[in-house]
C-alpha positions in Angstrom: 23.2 27.3 -19.5 24.8 24.6 -20.9 27.1 24.7 -24.0 25.3 23.5 -27.3 25.8 20.0 -27.8 27.1 18.8 -31.3 25.8 16.5 -33.4 27.0 14.4 -36.4 23.1 14.0 -38.5 20.5 12.6 -37.1 18.0 13.7 -33.6 18.9 13.4 -30.3 18.0 10.3 -28.4 19.4 9.4 -24.3 20.2 6.0 -23.1 19.2 4.9 -19.9 21.4 4.6 -17.0 22.7 5.5 -13.2 24.0 8.9 -14.9 24.1 10.5 -18.2 26.5 13.1 -18.3 24.8 15.6 -20.9 26.4 19.1 -19.6 22.9 21.2 -18.4 19.3 21.8 -20.4 18.3 19.8 -23.4 16.7 22.4 -24.9 19.6 24.4 -25.3 20.7 24.9 -29.1 22.2 22.3 -31.4 25.0 22.7 -33.8 24.9 20.5 -36.8 28.4 19.4 -37.7 28.0 17.1 -41.2 30.8 14.2 -41.9 31.6 15.9 -44.9 32.3 19.2 -42.8 34.0 16.6 -40.3 36.5 15.3 -43.3 37.3 18.6 -44.5 39.7 20.0 -41.6 42.6 22.1 -42.7 41.3 21.8 -46.2 41.2 25.0 -48.8 37.6 25.6 -50.2 37.2 25.2 -54.1 35.8 28.5 -54.7 37.8 31.3 -55.3 37.3 35.5 -55.6 38.1 38.1 -57.3 38.1 36.2 -60.8 41.2 34.2 -59.6 41.3 30.4 -61.3 39.7 28.1 -58.6 41.9 25.6 -56.8 42.9 22.7 -57.9 40.7 20.4 -56.4 42.5 17.5 -54.5 41.3 14.2 -54.5 41.5 11.1 -51.9 44.0 9.4 -54.3 46.1 12.8 -53.8 46.5 12.5 -50.4 47.3 8.7 -50.7 49.8 9.1 -53.4 52.1 11.3 -50.4 55.0 10.1 -48.9 54.4 7.6 -45.9 55.0 9.4 -42.5 56.3 7.3 -39.2 55.1 8.4 -35.6 56.7 6.9 -33.1 54.1 7.4 -29.6 54.7 6.8 -26.4 57.9 5.7 -24.8 60.4 2.8 -23.4 58.5 -0.6 -23.3 55.3 1.0 -24.3 57.3 3.3 -27.5 54.6 2.5 -30.8 55.3 3.3 -34.2 52.2 4.1 -36.6 52.3 5.0 -40.2 50.0 7.5 -41.8 50.1 9.7 -45.3 51.9 13.2 -45.3 49.4 15.1 -47.0 46.5 13.6 -44.5 48.5 14.4 -41.0 49.3 18.1 -43.3 45.9 19.0 -42.8 46.5 19.5 -38.8 48.5 23.0 -38.4 50.9 20.9 -36.0 51.8 18.3 -38.5 51.9 20.8 -41.3 54.7 22.6 -39.5 56.5 19.9 -38.2 56.7 18.3 -41.9 59.3 19.5 -44.1 60.3 18.0 -47.9 63.0 15.8 -45.7 60.9 14.7 -42.4 60.3 11.1 -42.3 59.6 10.8 -38.7 57.5 12.6 -35.4 58.3 11.9 -32.4 54.9 12.0 -29.9 56.7 10.6 -27.1 53.9 12.3 -24.7 51.0 11.8 -26.0 48.2 8.7 -25.9 48.2 6.1 -27.9 44.6 5.0 -28.6 44.0 8.7 -29.0 46.7 9.3 -32.1 44.9 6.4 -33.0 41.1 8.1 -33.3 42.8 11.0 -34.7 44.2 8.9 -37.6 40.9 6.9 -37.7 39.2 10.5 -38.3 41.5 11.8 -41.1 40.9 8.6 -43.3 37.2 8.0 -42.6 35.7 11.5 -41.0 35.1 9.6 -37.9 36.3 7.2 -35.4 35.0 4.2 -33.3 32.6 4.2 -31.6 31.0 6.4 -34.1 27.4 8.3 -33.3 24.3 7.0 -34.8 21.4 8.6 -36.9 19.7 8.2 -33.4 21.9 10.3 -31.8 23.2 8.0 -29.9 27.0 5.6 -29.6 27.3 2.6 -31.4 27.6 -0.1 -29.2 31.4 -1.2 -27.8 31.0 -5.0 -27.4 34.6 -4.7 -25.4 33.1 -1.8 -23.0 30.1 -2.4 -19.8 27.4 -0.6 -21.0 27.5 2.1 -18.0 31.2 3.3 -17.5 32.0 2.5 -14.1 35.7 3.4 -14.2 35.7 6.4 -16.4 37.8 5.0 -19.1 34.7 5.4 -22.0 34.7 9.1 -20.9 38.6 9.5 -20.5 38.7 8.2 -24.4 36.7 11.0 -25.6 38.4 13.9 -23.1 41.7 12.7 -24.5 40.7 13.0 -28.0 39.4 16.4 -27.1 42.7 17.6 -25.6 45.1 16.0 -28.4 43.0 17.6 -31.3 43.3 21.3 -29.2 47.1 21.1 -29.5 46.6 19.8 -33.5 44.4 22.0 -34.0 41.5 20.2 -35.3 38.7 21.8 -34.4 35.8 20.0 -35.9 37.3 16.7 -34.5 37.4 18.2 -31.0 33.8 19.3 -31.6 33.0 15.9 -31.9 34.8 14.2 -29.6 33.3 16.7 -26.9 29.8 15.8 -28.1 30.5 12.2 -28.0 31.5 12.5 -23.7 28.0 13.9 -23.6 27.0 10.4 -25.2 28.1 8.4 -22.7 26.6 6.6 -19.5 28.8 7.1 -16.3 28.6 6.6 -12.7 29.8 9.1 -10.2 33.1 7.4 -9.7 33.4 7.5 -13.4 32.4 11.0 -13.9 35.0 12.2 -11.0 37.6 10.3 -13.0 36.4 12.8 -16.1 36.6 15.8 -13.9 39.8 15.3 -12.6 41.5 14.7 -16.1 39.6 17.6 -17.4 40.7 19.9 -14.7 44.3 18.9 -15.0 44.9 18.5 -18.6 42.7 21.8 -20.0 43.4 25.7 -19.5 41.2 27.5 -17.2 39.6 29.8 -20.0 38.5 26.4 -21.6 34.8 26.9 -20.9 33.4 24.1 -23.5 35.0 21.3 -21.7 34.7 23.0 -18.1 31.1 24.4 -17.6 29.0 21.5 -18.2 31.6 19.6 -15.6 31.1 22.4 -13.4 26.9 22.4 -13.9 27.0 18.1 -13.5 28.0 18.3 -9.9 26.1 21.5 -9.0 23.1 19.9 -10.1 23.8 16.7 -8.4 27.0 16.7 -5.9 24.6 16.5 -3.1 23.8 13.1 -3.7 26.6 11.6 -6.1 29.2 12.6 -3.3 28.5 9.9 -1.1 28.8 7.4 -4.3 32.3 8.6 -4.5 34.1 7.6 -1.1 35.6 10.5 -0.2 37.0 11.0 -3.6 35.3 14.1 -4.5 36.5 16.2 -1.3 39.8 15.1 -2.7 38.8 16.4 -5.9 37.5 19.6 -4.5 40.7 20.2 -2.0 43.2 18.8 -5.0 41.8 21.8 -7.6 40.5 24.8 -6.6 39.5 26.0 -10.0 36.9 22.9 -9.7 35.7 24.2 -6.2 35.2 27.4 -7.6 33.2 26.5 -10.8 30.9 24.3 -8.4 30.1 26.9 -6.1 29.7 29.7 -8.9 27.0 27.2 -10.6 25.4 26.9 -7.6 25.6 30.6 -6.6 24.1 31.0 -10.0 21.2 29.1 -9.8 20.1 30.8 -6.6 20.5 34.0 -8.2 18.0 33.1 -10.9 15.8 31.0 -8.6 15.4 34.2 -6.5 15.0 36.6 -9.4 12.4 34.3 -10.4 10.9 34.7 -7.2 10.5 38.2 -6.9 12.4 38.3 -3.7 12.9 41.8 -2.2 16.9 41.4 -2.0 18.4 43.2 -4.8 20.6 40.3 -5.6 24.5 41.9 -6.7 24.3 44.2 -4.0 24.3 44.0 0.1 20.5 44.6 0.6 21.1 44.0 4.5 23.8 44.2 7.3 24.8 41.2 8.7 23.3 40.8 12.3 26.0 41.6 14.6 26.8 39.2 18.2 25.8 40.8 21.4 
């Protein structure tokens, strides 16, 4: 069963293309996340219990009045300095721990610049480009092809996902994951995405790994011929991918056998293996 899709407003709508990364059955439950929810990661509610005085409301102006923090992203010639308001950054547990009264700069040498940019855009607006439309699709990007044939569009959202896992922003994590499944892509792009997932996420992160195994488990018999040997290299380089893929295929066969009411009792060795003479 595929992971539930996360949708911000609107209903489902798909786009035609070579391959649509959907992560499984479209009838699965959908988790609705409003933009107002997305804009409140890390904040405390205004309601108080036990008769205590309600917490004072923090306005957007209060955020903008806070000190400016420099974020130094990358190293060497690619190093870039971004700035953001301290109070907004503090909504992330990661930054909240780093920001003291005297902090004016945070070094992010190992982080991706575009992912950090998306994170900051989300802090200020509750979304990041490309936005999810009410139709359930992504707004067009005039600088990107309609079909992702390199994996760049998939990796954009995957890098946001892994970044905010570290930063402790669960709503943005769900948003980025949902956008992955709205990108129309080729087999080469999907393989680049799978390679990133299995090299940058925890083995216990079934939210992002399970749909990848499901996708290739359903299509690998066809798509592996389009990857020019890269699929084989992926299986050899990442045994966990091979195992998850095999597990998906075997689970599918088991469910099919159970629906067919076969005589063999699954999960047990019902017959001895034929021995050679």
